[in-house]
DSSP file (Angstrom, degrees, kcal/mol; ACC not computed):
  #  RESIDUE AA STRUCTURE BP1 BP2  ACC     N-H-->O    O-->H-N    N-H-->O    O-->H-N    TCO  KAPPA ALPHA  PHI   PSI    X-CA   Y-CA   Z-CA
    1    1 A M              0   0    0      0, 0.0     2,-0.1     0, 0.0    65,-0.0   0.000 360.0 360.0 360.0 134.7   58.9    3.3  157.8
    2    2 A A        -     0   0    0      1,-0.1     2,-0.3    31,-0.0     0, 0.0  -0.370 360.0-128.7 -73.6 158.0   59.2    5.8  160.6
    3    3 A N        -     0   0    0      1,-0.1    27,-0.1    -2,-0.1    -1,-0.1  -0.749   8.4-131.7-108.4 158.6   56.9    5.6  163.6
    4    4 A M  S    S+     0   0    0     25,-0.4     2,-0.3    -2,-0.3    73,-0.2   0.651  90.6  17.5 -82.0 -16.5   54.7    8.2  165.1
    5    5 A S        -     0   0    0     24,-0.1     2,-0.3    72,-0.1    28,-0.1  -0.938  63.5-162.3-146.6 168.4   56.1    7.5  168.6
    6    6 A Q    >>  -     0   0    0     -2,-0.3     4,-1.5    68,-0.1     3,-1.0  -0.891  44.1 -86.5-145.2 175.0   59.0    5.9  170.4
    7    7 A D  H 3> S+     0   0    0     -2,-0.3     4,-2.2     1,-0.3     5,-0.2   0.860 122.8  58.2 -56.8 -39.4   59.8    4.6  173.9
    8    8 A S  H 3> S+     0   0    0      1,-0.2     4,-0.9     2,-0.2    -1,-0.3   0.840 103.6  53.9 -62.3 -31.6   61.0    8.0  175.1
    9    9 A D  H <> S+     0   0    0     -3,-1.0     4,-0.9     2,-0.2     3,-0.5   0.901 107.6  49.9 -67.8 -40.4   57.6    9.4  174.3
   10   10 A L  H >X S+     0   0    0     -4,-1.5     4,-2.8     1,-0.2     3,-0.8   0.901 105.5  57.5 -62.3 -40.1   55.9    6.7  176.4
   11   11 A L  H 3< S+     0   0    0     -4,-2.2    -1,-0.2     1,-0.2    -2,-0.2   0.748  96.9  62.8 -66.2 -23.4   58.2    7.5  179.3
   12   12 A E  H 3< S+     0   0    0     -4,-0.9    -1,-0.2    -3,-0.5    -2,-0.2   0.871 115.6  30.9 -65.6 -35.8   57.1   11.1  179.3
   13   13 A Y  H << S+     0   0    0     -4,-0.9    -2,-0.2    -3,-0.8    -1,-0.2   0.795 136.6  24.1 -93.4 -32.9   53.6   10.0  180.2
   14   14 A E    ><  +     0   0    0     -4,-2.8     3,-1.8    -5,-0.1    -1,-0.2  -0.719  66.3 177.7-133.9  81.8   54.3    6.8  182.2
   15   15 A P  T 3  S+     0   0    0      0, 0.0     3,-0.4     0, 0.0    -1,-0.1   0.749  81.4  48.0 -61.2 -25.8   57.9    7.1  183.6
   16   16 A D  T >  S+     0   0    0      1,-0.2     3,-2.0     2,-0.1     4,-0.2   0.296  76.5 109.3 -96.7   9.7   57.7    3.8  185.5
   17   17 A I  G X  S+     0   0    0     -3,-1.8     3,-1.0     1,-0.3     5,-0.4   0.784  73.8  56.1 -62.2 -29.3   56.3    1.7  182.6
   18   18 A Q  G >  S+     0   0    0     -3,-0.4     3,-0.8     1,-0.2    -1,-0.3   0.539  89.7  76.7 -81.1  -4.5   59.6   -0.2  182.1
   19   19 A N  G <  S+     0   0    0     -3,-2.0    -1,-0.2     1,-0.2    -2,-0.2   0.457  81.2  70.6 -81.0  -0.6   59.5   -1.4  185.7
   20   20 A F  G <  S-     0   0    0     -3,-1.0    -1,-0.2     2,-0.3    -2,-0.1   0.202 122.5 -88.2-105.0  15.8   56.8   -3.9  184.9
   21   21 A G  S <  S+     0   0    0     -3,-0.8     2,-0.7     1,-0.2    -3,-0.1   0.273  97.6 106.1 103.7 -11.5   59.0   -6.3  182.9
   22   22 A I        +     0   0    0     -5,-0.4    -2,-0.3     1,-0.1    -1,-0.2  -0.905  37.9 175.0-103.7 114.6   58.7   -4.9  179.3
   23   23 A Q        +     0   0    0     -2,-0.7     2,-0.4     1,-0.2    -1,-0.1   0.782  64.1  32.5 -91.7 -29.1   61.9   -3.1  178.4
   24   24 A S        -     0   0    0      1,-0.1    -1,-0.2    -6,-0.0     3,-0.1  -0.989  46.3-176.6-134.4 140.2   61.2   -2.2  174.8
   25   25 A F    >>  +     0   0    0     -2,-0.4     4,-1.6     1,-0.1     3,-0.7   0.071  46.9 122.7-117.0  21.4   58.0   -1.3  173.0
   26   26 A A  H 3> S+     0   0    0      1,-0.3     4,-1.3     2,-0.2     3,-0.2   0.876  74.6  49.8 -55.9 -44.6   59.5   -1.0  169.5
   27   27 A D  H 3> S+     0   0    0      1,-0.2     4,-1.6     2,-0.2    -1,-0.3   0.821 108.1  55.0 -65.7 -29.7   57.2   -3.5  167.9
   28   28 A L  H <> S+     0   0    0     -3,-0.7     4,-2.5     1,-0.2    -1,-0.2   0.824 101.9  56.4 -73.7 -31.4   54.2   -1.8  169.5
   29   29 A H  H  X S+     0   0    0     -4,-1.6     4,-2.4    -3,-0.2   -25,-0.4   0.869 105.9  51.7 -66.9 -35.5   55.1    1.6  167.9
   30   30 A V  H  X S+     0   0    0     -4,-1.3     4,-2.1     2,-0.2    -2,-0.2   0.933 111.8  46.0 -64.9 -45.5   55.0   -0.1  164.5
   31   31 A K  H  X S+     0   0    0     -4,-1.6     4,-2.4     1,-0.2    -2,-0.2   0.903 112.1  51.7 -63.7 -41.5   51.5   -1.5  165.1
   32   32 A T  H  X S+     0   0    0     -4,-2.5     4,-2.6     2,-0.2     5,-0.2   0.928 108.8  49.6 -61.7 -46.2   50.3    1.8  166.5
   33   33 A T  H  X S+     0   0    0     -4,-2.4     4,-2.4     1,-0.2    -1,-0.2   0.922 111.5  49.2 -60.0 -44.3   51.5    3.7  163.4
   34   34 A A  H  X S+     0   0    0     -4,-2.1     4,-2.0     1,-0.2    -1,-0.2   0.904 112.2  48.5 -61.9 -41.5   49.8    1.2  161.1
   35   35 A D  H  X S+     0   0    0     -4,-2.4     4,-2.2     2,-0.2    -2,-0.2   0.896 111.8  48.1 -67.4 -40.4   46.6    1.5  163.1
   36   36 A I  H  X S+     0   0    0     -4,-2.6     4,-2.4     2,-0.2    -2,-0.2   0.896 110.7  51.7 -68.5 -38.8   46.6    5.3  163.1
   37   37 A L  H  X S+     0   0    0     -4,-2.4     4,-2.4    -5,-0.2    -2,-0.2   0.906 109.8  49.8 -62.5 -40.4   47.3    5.4  159.3
   38   38 A R  H  X S+     0   0    0     -4,-2.0     4,-2.0     2,-0.2    -2,-0.2   0.910 110.0  50.9 -63.3 -41.4   44.4    3.0  158.8
   39   39 A K  H  X S+     0   0    0     -4,-2.2     4,-2.5     1,-0.2     5,-0.3   0.900 109.9  50.1 -63.2 -40.9   42.1    5.3  160.9
   40   40 A L  H  X>S+     0   0    0     -4,-2.4     4,-2.5     1,-0.2     5,-2.3   0.915 109.0  51.6 -63.6 -42.6   43.2    8.3  158.9
   41   41 A R  H  <5S+     0   0    0     -4,-2.4    -1,-0.2     3,-0.2    -2,-0.2   0.884 117.0  39.5 -62.0 -37.0   42.5    6.5  155.6
   42   42 A S  H  <5S+     0   0    0     -4,-2.0    -2,-0.2    -5,-0.2    -1,-0.2   0.831 128.2  28.3 -83.7 -31.5   39.0    5.6  156.8
   43   43 A E  H  <5S+     0   0    0     -4,-2.5    -3,-0.2    -5,-0.2    -2,-0.2   0.669 133.1  18.2-105.5 -18.7   38.0    8.8  158.6
   44   44 A W  T  <5S+     0   0    0     -4,-2.5    99,-0.2    -5,-0.3    -3,-0.2   0.772  96.0  84.1-121.3 -46.3   40.0   11.6  156.9
   45   45 A W  S   <S-     0   0    0     -5,-2.3     2,-0.3     1,-0.1    -1,-0.1  -0.451  71.7-131.8 -71.4 126.0   41.3   10.8  153.4
   46   46 A P        -     0   0    0      0, 0.0    15,-0.3     0, 0.0    -1,-0.1  -0.592   7.5-151.9 -76.1 136.2   38.8   11.3  150.7
   47   47 A R  S    S+     0   0    0     -2,-0.3    14,-1.1     1,-0.1     2,-0.4   0.822  76.7  38.2 -76.1 -31.8   38.6    8.3  148.3
   48   48 A A  E     -A   60   0A   0     12,-0.2     2,-0.4    10,-0.0    12,-0.2  -0.933  61.2-161.9-125.8 144.7   37.5   10.3  145.3
   49   49 A T  E     -A   59   0A   0     10,-2.6    10,-2.3    -2,-0.4     2,-0.3  -0.964  16.4-159.8-120.1 143.7   38.4   13.7  143.9
   50   50 A Y        -     0   0    0     -2,-0.4     8,-0.2     8,-0.2     5,-0.2  -0.815  27.3 -88.9-122.9 160.0   36.2   15.4  141.3
   51   51 A G        -     0   0    0      3,-1.2    -1,-0.1     6,-0.3     6,-0.1  -0.239  44.7-109.3 -60.6 155.1   36.5   18.2  138.8
   52   52 A R  S    S+     0   0    0      1,-0.2    -1,-0.1     3,-0.0     3,-0.1   0.880 112.6  10.0 -58.8 -40.6   35.9   21.6  140.1
   53   53 A Y  S    S+     0   0    0      1,-0.2     2,-0.4     2,-0.0    -1,-0.2   0.344 123.7  66.0-120.0   4.1   32.6   22.0  138.2
   54   54 A D    >   -     0   0    0      3,-0.1     3,-1.2     1,-0.1    -3,-1.2  -0.915  50.8-171.9-136.2 108.6   32.0   18.5  136.9
   55   55 A I  T 3  S+     0   0    0     -2,-0.4     3,-0.2     1,-0.2    -1,-0.1   0.661  83.4  69.9 -72.0 -15.6   31.3   15.6  139.3
   56   56 A T  T 3  S+     0   0    0      1,-0.2     2,-1.0    -6,-0.1    -1,-0.2   0.635  82.8  73.9 -78.8 -12.3   31.6   13.1  136.4
   57   57 A T  S <  S+     0   0    0     -3,-1.2    -6,-0.3    -6,-0.1     2,-0.3  -0.520  71.8 155.4 -99.2  66.5   35.3   13.6  136.0
   58   58 A G        -     0   0    0     -2,-1.0     2,-0.3    -8,-0.2    -8,-0.2  -0.645  24.1-171.1 -97.6 150.0   36.4   11.7  139.2
   59   59 A T  E     -A   49   0A   0    -10,-2.3   -10,-2.6    -2,-0.3     2,-0.5  -0.955  17.5-133.8-131.8 154.8   39.6   10.0  140.0
   60   60 A Y  E     +A   48   0A   0     -2,-0.3     2,-0.3   -12,-0.2   -12,-0.2  -0.928  26.3 178.2-112.7 131.8   40.5    7.8  142.9
   61   61 A T        -     0   0    0    -14,-1.1     2,-0.3    -2,-0.5    -2,-0.0  -0.909  20.8-134.8-130.0 156.3   43.7    8.2  144.9
   62   62 A E        -     0   0    0     -2,-0.3     2,-0.2     1,-0.0   -15,-0.0  -0.819  33.2-101.8-107.1 151.5   45.4    6.6  147.9
   63   63 A M        -     0   0    0     -2,-0.3     2,-0.8     1,-0.1     3,-0.1  -0.517  26.8-137.7 -71.6 135.1   47.0    8.5  150.7
   64   64 A D    >   -     0   0    0     -2,-0.2     3,-2.0     1,-0.1     4,-0.3  -0.861   8.6-157.3 -95.0 108.8   50.8    8.7  150.6
   65   65 A N  G >  S+     0   0    0     -2,-0.8     3,-1.3     1,-0.3    -1,-0.1   0.774  88.0  65.3 -58.4 -27.9   51.9    8.0  154.2
   66   66 A N  G 3  S+     0   0    0      1,-0.2    -1,-0.3    -3,-0.1     4,-0.1   0.648  93.9  60.1 -70.9 -14.6   55.2    9.8  153.5
   67   67 A L  G <  S+     0   0    0     -3,-2.0    59,-2.9     2,-0.1    -1,-0.2   0.469  86.5  95.6 -93.8  -2.0   53.5   13.1  153.0
   68   68 A L  B <  S-B  125   0B   0     -3,-1.3     2,-1.0    -4,-0.3    57,-0.2  -0.523  80.3-121.4 -82.3 154.5   52.0   13.2  156.5
   69   69 A T    >   -     0   0    0     55,-1.5     3,-1.5    -2,-0.2     4,-0.3  -0.845  26.7-169.1 -93.9  99.1   53.6   15.1  159.4
   70   70 A Y  G >  S+     0   0    0     -2,-1.0     3,-2.0     1,-0.3     4,-0.2   0.813  79.1  67.3 -62.8 -31.6   54.1   12.2  161.8
   71   71 A S  G >  S+     0   0    0      1,-0.3     3,-1.1     2,-0.2     4,-0.3   0.756  88.4  68.0 -63.0 -22.0   55.0   14.5  164.7
   72   72 A Q  G <  S+     0   0    0     -3,-1.5    -1,-0.3     1,-0.2     4,-0.2   0.749 104.2  43.9 -65.0 -22.9   51.5   15.8  164.6
   73   73 A F  G <> S+     0   0    0     -3,-2.0     4,-2.8    -4,-0.3    -1,-0.2   0.278  80.2 105.1-106.9   9.1   50.3   12.3  165.9
   74   74 A T  H <> S+     0   0    0     -3,-1.1     4,-2.3     1,-0.2     5,-0.2   0.932  83.6  44.8 -59.7 -49.3   52.9   11.6  168.6
   75   75 A R  H  > S+     0   0    0     -4,-0.3     4,-2.3     1,-0.2    -1,-0.2   0.925 115.1  48.2 -62.4 -44.3   50.6   12.3  171.5
   76   76 A A  H  > S+     0   0    0     -4,-0.2     4,-2.5     1,-0.2    -1,-0.2   0.898 110.8  52.3 -62.1 -39.6   47.8   10.3  170.0
   77   77 A A  H  X S+     0   0    0     -4,-2.8     4,-2.7     2,-0.2    -2,-0.2   0.884 108.2  50.5 -65.2 -38.6   50.3    7.5  169.2
   78   78 A V  H  X S+     0   0    0     -4,-2.3     4,-2.4    -5,-0.2     5,-0.2   0.949 112.0  47.3 -62.6 -48.5   51.4    7.4  172.8
   79   79 A Y  H  X S+     0   0    0     -4,-2.3     4,-2.5     1,-0.2     5,-0.2   0.912 114.2  47.6 -59.5 -42.7   47.8    7.2  174.1
   80   80 A Y  H  X S+     0   0    0     -4,-2.5     4,-3.1     2,-0.2     5,-0.5   0.925 110.8  50.2 -66.5 -45.0   47.0    4.5  171.6
   81   81 A T  H  X>S+     0   0    0     -4,-2.7     5,-2.4     1,-0.2     4,-1.7   0.923 114.8  44.1 -59.8 -45.1   50.1    2.4  172.4
   82   82 A L  I  <>S+     0   0    0     -4,-2.4     5,-2.3     3,-0.2    -1,-0.2   0.924 119.7  41.3 -66.0 -44.4   49.4    2.6  176.1
   83   83 A A  I  <5S+     0   0    0     -4,-2.5    -2,-0.2    -5,-0.2    -3,-0.2   0.880 125.1  31.2 -74.0 -39.1   45.7    1.9  175.8
   84   84 A E  I  <5S+     0   0    0     -4,-3.1    -3,-0.2    -5,-0.2    -2,-0.2   0.728 134.6  11.7 -95.9 -23.6   45.7   -0.9  173.2
   85   85 A F  I  X5S+     0   0    0     -4,-1.7     4,-0.8    -5,-0.5    -3,-0.2   0.765 121.0  43.5-124.2 -46.0   49.0   -2.7  173.7
   86   86 A V  I >><S+     0   0    0     -5,-2.4     4,-1.1     2,-0.2     3,-0.6   0.985 115.3  39.9 -76.4 -58.6   50.9   -1.9  176.9
   87   87 A F  H 3><S+     0   0    0     -5,-2.3     4,-1.9     1,-0.2     3,-0.2   0.834 110.7  57.8 -67.4 -32.2   48.2   -1.9  179.7
   88   88 A P  H 34 S+     0   0    0      0, 0.0    -1,-0.2     0, 0.0    -2,-0.2   0.863 106.1  52.2 -62.2 -31.3   46.2   -4.8  178.3
   89   89 A R  H << S+     0   0    0     -4,-0.8    -2,-0.2    -3,-0.6    -3,-0.1   0.812 115.7  40.4 -70.2 -28.9   49.5   -6.9  178.6
   90   90 A L  H  < S+     0   0    0     -4,-1.1    -1,-0.2    -3,-0.2    10,-0.1   0.677  95.7  96.4 -94.0 -19.5   49.9   -5.8  182.2
   91   91 A S     <  -     0   0    0     -4,-1.9     8,-0.0    -5,-0.2     0, 0.0  -0.406  58.0-155.2 -75.9 147.6   46.2   -6.0  183.4
   92   92 A T        -     0   0    0     -2,-0.1    -1,-0.1     2,-0.1    -3,-0.0   0.591  27.9-140.9 -89.9 -14.2   44.8   -9.1  185.1
   93   93 A F        +     0   0    0      1,-0.2    -2,-0.1     2,-0.0     5,-0.0   0.833  38.0 170.0  54.0  36.2   41.3   -8.2  183.9
   94   94 A S    >   -     0   0    0      1,-0.1     3,-1.8     2,-0.0    -1,-0.2  -0.437  47.0-115.1 -73.5 152.7   39.9   -9.2  187.3
   95   95 A P  T 3  S+     0   0    0      0, 0.0    -1,-0.1     0, 0.0     3,-0.1   0.793 116.9  57.1 -60.0 -27.4   36.3   -8.4  187.9
   96   96 A D  T 3  S-     0   0    0      1,-0.2    -2,-0.0     0, 0.0    -3,-0.0   0.630 110.8-129.0 -77.6 -12.1   37.3   -6.1  190.7
   97   97 A G    <   -     0   0    0     -3,-1.8     2,-0.3     4,-0.0    -1,-0.2  -0.039  18.2-133.4  85.6 166.1   39.5   -4.1  188.3
   98   98 A D     >  -     0   0    0     -3,-0.1     4,-2.0    -4,-0.1     3,-0.3  -0.950  28.7 -97.9-151.1 168.8   43.1   -3.1  188.6
   99   99 A V  H  > S+     0   0    0     -2,-0.3     4,-2.2     1,-0.2     5,-0.2   0.830 120.1  54.2 -62.6 -33.5   45.2    0.0  188.1
  100  100 A F  H  > S+     0   0    0      2,-0.2     4,-2.2     1,-0.2    -1,-0.2   0.877 107.4  49.9 -70.7 -36.2   46.3   -1.1  184.6
  101  101 A R  H  > S+     0   0    0     -3,-0.3     4,-2.1     2,-0.2    -2,-0.2   0.896 110.8  50.0 -68.2 -38.7   42.7   -1.6  183.4
  102  102 A E  H  X S+     0   0    0     -4,-2.0     4,-2.3     1,-0.2    -2,-0.2   0.907 112.0  47.4 -64.9 -40.7   41.8    1.9  184.7
  103  103 A K  H  X S+     0   0    0     -4,-2.2     4,-2.8     2,-0.2     5,-0.2   0.873 108.2  56.4 -66.8 -36.1   44.7    3.4  182.9
  104  104 A M  H  X S+     0   0    0     -4,-2.2     4,-1.8     2,-0.2    -2,-0.2   0.936 110.1  44.1 -60.4 -47.0   43.8    1.5  179.7
  105  105 A V  H  X S+     0   0    0     -4,-2.1     4,-2.0     2,-0.2    -2,-0.2   0.911 112.6  53.4 -63.4 -43.2   40.3    3.1  179.8
  106  106 A H  H  X S+     0   0    0     -4,-2.3     4,-2.1     1,-0.2    -2,-0.2   0.934 111.1  44.4 -57.9 -48.8   41.8    6.5  180.6
  107  107 A Y  H  X S+     0   0    0     -4,-2.8     4,-2.5     1,-0.2    -1,-0.2   0.797 108.1  58.1 -73.0 -27.2   44.2    6.4  177.6
  108  108 A K  H  X S+     0   0    0     -4,-1.8     4,-2.3    -5,-0.2    -1,-0.2   0.927 109.5  45.5 -63.0 -43.7   41.5    5.1  175.2
  109  109 A E  H  X S+     0   0    0     -4,-2.0     4,-2.3     2,-0.2    -2,-0.2   0.912 112.5  50.7 -64.8 -42.3   39.4    8.2  176.1
  110  110 A K  H  X S+     0   0    0     -4,-2.1     4,-2.7     1,-0.2    -2,-0.2   0.900 110.2  50.5 -62.2 -40.7   42.5   10.4  175.7
  111  111 A F  H  X S+     0   0    0     -4,-2.5     4,-2.9     2,-0.2     5,-0.3   0.937 109.7  49.4 -62.6 -47.1   43.3    8.9  172.3
  112  112 A A  H  X S+     0   0    0     -4,-2.3     4,-2.0     1,-0.2    -1,-0.2   0.912 114.2  46.0 -59.4 -42.8   39.7    9.4  171.0
  113  113 A T  H  X S+     0   0    0     -4,-2.3     4,-2.3     2,-0.2    -1,-0.2   0.926 113.2  49.2 -65.2 -45.4   39.8   13.0  172.1
  114  114 A E  H  X S+     0   0    0     -4,-2.7     4,-2.4     2,-0.2    -2,-0.2   0.918 112.1  47.2 -63.2 -44.8   43.2   13.7  170.7
  115  115 A M  H  X S+     0   0    0     -4,-2.9     4,-2.6     1,-0.2    -1,-0.2   0.903 111.2  52.4 -64.7 -39.6   42.4   12.2  167.3
  116  116 A S  H  X S+     0   0    0     -4,-2.0     4,-2.1    -5,-0.3    -1,-0.2   0.914 110.5  47.7 -61.3 -42.7   39.1   14.1  167.2
  117  117 A E  H  X S+     0   0    0     -4,-2.3     4,-2.6     2,-0.2     5,-0.2   0.890 111.2  50.6 -66.8 -39.4   41.0   17.4  167.9
  118  118 A I  H  X S+     0   0    0     -4,-2.4     4,-2.5     2,-0.2    -2,-0.2   0.934 111.8  47.6 -62.9 -45.3   43.6   16.6  165.2
  119  119 A L  H  < S+     0   0    0     -4,-2.6    22,-1.8     1,-0.2     4,-0.3   0.871 114.6  46.2 -65.8 -36.5   40.9   15.9  162.6
  120  120 A K  H  < S+     0   0    0     -4,-2.1    -1,-0.2    20,-0.2    -2,-0.2   0.903 114.8  46.7 -70.6 -41.0   39.0   19.0  163.5
  121  121 A D  H  < S-     0   0    0     -4,-2.6    -2,-0.2    -5,-0.2    -1,-0.2   0.862 123.9 -94.9 -70.2 -36.6   42.2   21.2  163.5
  122  122 A G     <  -     0   0    0     -4,-2.5     2,-0.4    -5,-0.2    18,-0.3   0.052  26.2-106.4 123.5 127.8   43.4   19.8  160.2
  123  123 A V  E     -C  139   0C   0     16,-3.0    16,-1.6    -4,-0.3     2,-0.8  -0.656  33.1-125.8 -81.4 131.6   45.8   17.0  159.2
  124  124 A E  E     +C  138   0C   0     -2,-0.4   -55,-1.5    14,-0.2     2,-0.4  -0.704  41.6 164.3 -82.3 112.1   49.1   18.3  157.9
  125  125 A Y  B     -B   68   0B   0     12,-1.4     2,-1.9    -2,-0.8   -57,-0.2  -0.989  37.6-136.8-135.1 121.6   49.6   16.6  154.5
  126  126 A D    >   +     0   0    0    -59,-2.9     3,-1.6    -2,-0.4     7,-0.1  -0.535  28.9 174.9 -81.7  79.7   52.2   17.9  152.0
  127  127 A Y  T 3  S+     0   0    0     -2,-1.9    -1,-0.2     1,-0.3     6,-0.1   0.839  78.1  42.7 -57.1 -38.0   50.0   17.7  148.9
  128  128 A D  T 3  S-     0   0    0      4,-0.2    -1,-0.3    -3,-0.2    -2,-0.1   0.375 103.9-126.9 -94.5   6.2   52.6   19.2  146.5
  129  129 A S    <   +     0   0    0     -3,-1.6    -2,-0.1     1,-0.1     4,-0.1   0.811  64.7 137.6  55.7  34.8   55.5   17.3  148.0
  130  130 A S  S    S-     0   0    0      2,-0.3    -1,-0.1     1,-0.0     3,-0.1   0.643  71.4-114.9 -84.6 -15.2   57.5   20.5  148.5
  131  131 A G  S    S+     0   0    0      1,-0.3     2,-0.3    -5,-0.1    -5,-0.0   0.327  89.6  82.6  95.0  -7.3   58.8   19.5  152.0
  132  132 A T  S    S-     0   0    0      0, 0.0     2,-0.7     0, 0.0    -2,-0.3  -0.957  74.6-129.5-128.3 150.4   56.8   22.2  153.7
  133  133 A I        -     0   0    0     -2,-0.3     2,-0.2    -3,-0.1    -7,-0.1  -0.874  23.2-161.2-101.2 114.8   53.2   22.3  154.9
  134  134 A E    >   -     0   0    0     -2,-0.7     3,-1.6     1,-0.1     4,-0.3  -0.515  33.1-109.0 -85.5 160.6   51.4   25.4  153.8
  135  135 A N  G >  S+     0   0    0      1,-0.3     3,-1.3     2,-0.2    -1,-0.1   0.849 120.6  59.1 -58.4 -33.5   48.2   26.5  155.5
  136  136 A S  G 3  S+     0   0    0      1,-0.2    -1,-0.3     3,-0.0    -3,-0.0   0.676 101.0  56.3 -70.2 -15.8   46.2   25.5  152.5
  137  137 A E  G <  S+     0   0    0     -3,-1.6   -12,-1.4     1,-0.1     2,-1.0   0.422  83.3  92.5 -95.2   0.7   47.6   21.9  152.8
  138  138 A K  E <   -C  124   0C   0     -3,-1.3     2,-0.4    -4,-0.3   -14,-0.2  -0.808  64.1-171.5 -97.7  99.4   46.3   21.6  156.4
  139  139 A Q  E     -C  123   0C   0    -16,-1.6   -16,-3.0    -2,-1.0   -17,-0.1  -0.774  14.5-141.6-103.0 133.1   42.9   20.0  155.8
  140  140 A A        -     0   0    0     -2,-0.4   -20,-0.2   -18,-0.3     3,-0.1  -0.224  41.3 -87.2 -77.5 176.0   40.2   19.4  158.4
  141  141 A T  S    S+     0   0    0    -22,-1.8     2,-1.1     1,-0.2   -21,-0.1   0.902 116.1  51.8 -53.4 -50.4   38.0   16.3  158.5
  142  142 A H        +     0   0    0    -23,-0.1     2,-0.4   -22,-0.1    -1,-0.2  -0.731  68.3 141.6 -99.9  93.3   35.3   17.5  156.2
  143  143 A F  S    S+     0   0    0     -2,-1.1     3,-0.1   -99,-0.2    -4,-0.0  -0.998  73.8   6.2-129.5 140.5   36.8   18.8  153.0
  144  144 A N  S    S+     0   0    0     -2,-0.4     2,-0.4     1,-0.2    -1,-0.1   0.795 109.0 110.4  58.7  31.0   35.2   18.3  149.6
  145  145 A R  S    S-     0   0    0     -3,-0.1     2,-0.6   -99,-0.0    -1,-0.2  -0.978  75.1-116.3-132.8 147.2   32.3   16.7  151.4
  146  146 A L        -     0   0    0     -2,-0.4     2,-0.5    -3,-0.1    -3,-0.1  -0.736  33.3-170.0 -81.7 120.3   28.7   17.9  151.9
  147  147 A V              0   0    0     -2,-0.6    -2,-0.0     1,-0.1    -5,-0.0  -0.959 360.0 360.0-115.4 124.0   28.2   18.4  155.6
  148  148 A R              0   0    0     -2,-0.5    -1,-0.1     0, 0.0    -2,-0.0   0.412 360.0 360.0-108.2 360.0   24.6   19.0  156.8
């Protein structure tokens, strides 16, 4: 399975991150991708699809991770990896605080903002498996849902 981010992406945002004793973050990118996919399934992917004029003809489908455009989530994945995995490993969690804890909070906020913007703008999902994303395949958070 491909990942949404890699070490070089982390280095763009935190160039000195490898100077603290962790040389590779490969395992963390796998965890990050899995967590973001779970978040997409719970917050974006509709569980049921219904007939155009008949709500009784419903089917249930699962999201196919291979049809997503992973590059759309690279920035969010970097923020998540730093906030949830890298900086907690480096922080002392002392009551006075430390620079890693402050960065952890900063990147958590950045991740929440980035995911919110992606969901509002529309997730790129290749519904017809054609290999290209048409504008009609870029769905915002609320599609086929009643929003009041």
